[in-house]
C-alpha positions as CSV (number, residue, x, y, z in Angstrom):
1,L,-15.9,0.6,-9.7
2,Q,-15.9,-1.1,-6.4
3,M,-12.7,0.9,-5.3
4,R,-13.5,2.6,-2.0
5,L,-11.2,5.4,-0.8
6,L,-10.7,6.4,3.2
7,P,-9.3,9.8,4.2
8,V,-6.0,9.9,5.8
9,P,-5.4,13.1,8.2
10,P,-2.5,15.1,8.5
11,G,0.1,13.9,11.2
12,T,3.6,12.8,12.1
13,L,5.4,9.3,11.6
14,I,8.0,8.8,13.9
15,R,10.2,5.8,12.4
16,R,12.7,4.0,14.9
17,F,13.8,1.1,12.9
18,D,15.9,0.1,9.7
19,D,15.1,-1.8,7.0
20,R,15.2,-4.9,8.4
21,G,13.0,-4.0,11.4
22,N,15.7,-3.7,13.9
23,A,15.7,-0.6,16.5
24,T,18.0,2.2,15.4
25,P,19.2,5.2,17.2
26,A,18.4,7.1,14.1
27,I,15.2,8.5,14.3
28,C,13.3,9.4,11.2
29,E,10.4,12.0,12.0
30,V,8.2,12.8,8.9
31,R,5.4,15.3,9.0
32,F,2.3,14.9,6.8
33,P,1.0,18.6,6.4
34,D,-2.0,17.8,4.3
35,P,-4.7,15.0,4.1
36,F,-4.8,12.3,1.4
37,W,-6.8,9.3,0.4
38,M,-6.1,6.0,-0.1
39,S,-7.7,2.7,-1.1
40,A,-9.4,0.8,1.9
41,N,-7.6,-2.5,0.0
42,E,-5.8,-3.5,-2.7
43,V,-6.9,-3.2,-6.3
44,M,-9.6,-5.9,-7.3
45,Q,-8.7,-7.4,-10.6
46,A,-12.5,-6.2,-11.7
47,D,-11.4,-3.0,-11.2
48,C,-8.1,-3.4,-12.9
49,E,-10.0,-4.9,-16.0
50,A,-12.6,-2.2,-15.8
51,V,-10.0,0.7,-16.0
52,T,-7.3,-0.9,-18.4
53,G,-9.1,-3.9,-20.3
54,R,-6.3,-6.2,-19.0
55,N,-5.7,-8.5,-16.1
56,P,-1.9,-9.8,-15.6
57,S,-2.8,-11.8,-12.5
58,A,-1.7,-15.5,-11.9
59,F,-4.4,-16.0,-10.0
60,K,-7.5,-15.0,-11.3
61,G,-10.8,-13.8,-9.6
62,G,-12.6,-10.4,-9.8
63,D,-12.6,-10.1,-6.1
64,L,-9.0,-11.0,-5.8
65,P,-6.1,-8.4,-5.6
66,V,-4.1,-7.9,-8.9
67,D,-0.8,-9.8,-8.7
68,S,2.1,-10.3,-11.0
69,I,2.3,-6.6,-12.3
70,A,5.0,-4.6,-13.0
71,W,5.7,-1.1,-11.5
72,Q,5.1,0.7,-14.5
73,D,1.8,-1.1,-15.3
74,A,0.6,-0.4,-11.7
75,A,1.5,3.3,-12.5
76,R,-0.2,3.3,-15.7
77,F,-3.4,2.0,-14.1
78,C,-3.4,4.8,-11.7
79,A,-2.9,7.4,-14.8
80,Q,-5.8,5.6,-16.8
81,L,-8.2,6.0,-13.6
82,T,-7.2,9.7,-13.3
83,E,-8.2,10.3,-17.0
84,R,-11.4,8.5,-16.4
85,E,-12.9,10.2,-13.4
86,H,-11.8,13.6,-14.9
87,L,-13.5,13.0,-17.8
88,A,-16.6,11.8,-16.0
89,G,-16.4,14.7,-13.6
90,R,-15.9,12.7,-10.6
91,L,-12.3,14.0,-9.9
92,P,-11.7,17.7,-9.0
93,P,-9.0,19.7,-11.5
94,G,-5.3,19.1,-9.9
95,Y,-6.3,15.7,-8.0
96,E,-4.8,12.5,-9.1
97,Y,-4.7,8.6,-8.5
98,R,-1.1,7.5,-7.9
99,L,0.9,5.1,-5.9
100,P,1.5,6.0,-2.1
101,S,5.1,6.6,-1.3
102,E,6.4,4.2,1.2
103,L,6.2,6.9,3.8
104,E,3.0,7.6,3.1
105,W,2.0,3.8,3.1
106,E,3.8,3.3,6.5
107,Y,1.9,6.1,8.0
108,V,-1.1,4.5,7.0
109,C,-0.2,1.3,8.7
110,W,0.3,3.3,12.2
111,L,-2.8,5.1,12.3
112,G,-4.9,4.6,15.0
113,H,-2.9,2.1,16.8
114,R,-2.1,2.1,20.4
115,P,1.0,0.6,22.0
116,G,0.4,-2.9,23.1
117,R,-3.0,-3.0,21.5
118,R,-2.1,-4.1,17.9
119,R,-4.2,-7.3,16.8
120,P,-2.1,-10.6,15.9
121,L,-1.2,-10.8,12.6
122,T,-3.0,-13.8,11.7
123,A,-6.2,-11.7,12.2
124,L,-4.9,-9.1,9.5
125,A,-2.7,-10.9,7.0
126,W,-2.4,-14.0,4.6
127,F,1.1,-15.1,4.7
128,R,2.8,-18.2,3.8
129,E,1.7,-20.2,7.0
130,N,-1.7,-19.5,6.4
131,S,-2.7,-18.6,3.0
132,A,-2.7,-22.1,1.3
133,M,-0.1,-20.7,-1.4
134,K,-2.5,-18.5,-2.8
135,T,-4.1,-15.0,-2.8
136,H,-7.6,-14.5,-1.1
137,P,-10.4,-11.9,-1.8
138,V,-9.6,-8.4,-0.6
139,G,-10.8,-7.3,2.9
140,S,-11.0,-10.9,4.0
141,K,-9.2,-10.3,7.1
142,A,-9.8,-7.6,9.7
143,A,-9.2,-4.0,9.1
144,S,-6.8,-1.8,10.8
145,P,-8.6,0.8,13.3
146,P,-9.0,3.5,10.2
147,G,-10.8,0.8,8.2
148,F,-8.0,-0.2,5.7
149,H,-7.4,-4.1,4.9
150,D,-4.7,-6.2,3.7
151,L,-1.8,-3.6,4.3
152,Y,-0.1,-6.7,5.4
153,G,0.2,-9.8,3.4
154,N,-1.9,-11.2,0.3
155,V,0.0,-9.3,-2.3
156,A,3.0,-7.0,-1.5
157,E,2.2,-3.2,-2.6
158,W,4.0,-1.2,-5.0
159,C,5.2,2.3,-3.9
160,L,6.0,5.3,-5.7
161,S,9.4,5.6,-4.2
162,A,12.8,4.2,-5.1
163,Y,14.6,1.9,-2.9
164,R,17.1,3.6,-0.7
165,P,19.0,3.1,2.6
166,Y,16.2,3.6,5.4
167,P,15.1,5.3,7.8
168,Y,15.3,8.7,5.4
169,N,14.0,12.1,5.7
170,S,11.4,13.5,3.5
171,R,9.8,17.1,3.7
172,D,6.1,15.8,3.7
173,G,6.4,12.2,2.8
174,R,6.3,12.3,-0.6
175,D,8.7,11.2,-3.2
176,D,9.6,12.1,-7.0
177,P,8.4,8.7,-9.2
178,T,11.1,9.8,-11.7
179,A,13.9,9.0,-9.2
180,P,16.2,6.4,-10.3
181,G,16.5,3.0,-8.8
182,W,14.5,-0.3,-8.3
183,K,11.0,0.6,-6.9
184,V,10.0,-0.5,-3.2
185,V,7.3,-2.9,-2.4
186,R,5.8,-3.3,1.0
187,G,3.9,-5.5,3.4
188,G,4.6,-9.0,2.4
189,S,2.6,-11.1,0.3
190,W,0.9,-14.8,0.5
191,N,4.3,-16.3,-0.5
192,D,6.3,-14.9,2.4
193,L,7.0,-15.9,5.6
194,M,5.0,-14.3,8.7
195,Q,8.0,-12.4,9.8
196,F,7.9,-10.4,6.5
197,A,4.3,-9.5,6.4
198,T,5.1,-6.3,8.6
199,S,5.4,-2.5,8.4
200,A,9.0,-2.7,8.6
201,S,9.7,-5.2,5.4
202,R,10.7,-3.7,2.3
C-alpha cells in the first residue's frame, strides 16, 4: 500500500469556537494522553481497491482520494485493513486502523501551528474556487507543519463521531462508534466554498 502514517504526539486541544466558526465563551479543553498515528493524506483509490476490491469514487484515478463513500464503507475499509495487516504480521496485537474522532482530527489540524503564521488556504486546499470542480491527487497541496496533506478541501473526511452540539468535552478525545446519530465529516471538499474548508466546519 502507498498509505503513509505519521505519529501524533500527546497534547491538548483548546477549542474556542462553535460549529459555525464563531468565537464562544464556552472553552472546550481536551487532553490527548496517548500518542496515535494518522494517515499523512486521504486514502487513495489504489489503496482502497487493494484492500476491499472496490472503488465507489465518481472521479476515477489511482492517486485520487476516495470519494462518494458511505461512512459504513469507510469503517469497513479500516476493519479489512486491520485484518490484513494483523495476518501479515505488520500490525501488533491490540492495534487497529479506524476513523479518527472529530476531536482527534481537529487536534491534528492545529499541530505545529503558531498564531499568525498559518499558510494561506489556497496553498493547503482544493475548494470550489480553485478545484475546477473535481478532486485532485492526494498530497498535491502543501502540508501542515507535521506533514499532513489535504486536511482541508479535496474530499471531506469521515470521522468516527456522531454529530452533536459543539464544542463538547471528552476525556481523551475518543468517541464511541456505536453512538446513534448522523456521522460527522470535517474539512470541506472540492465542491465547498473556501469558507467551509476550515478546521471549524463540520
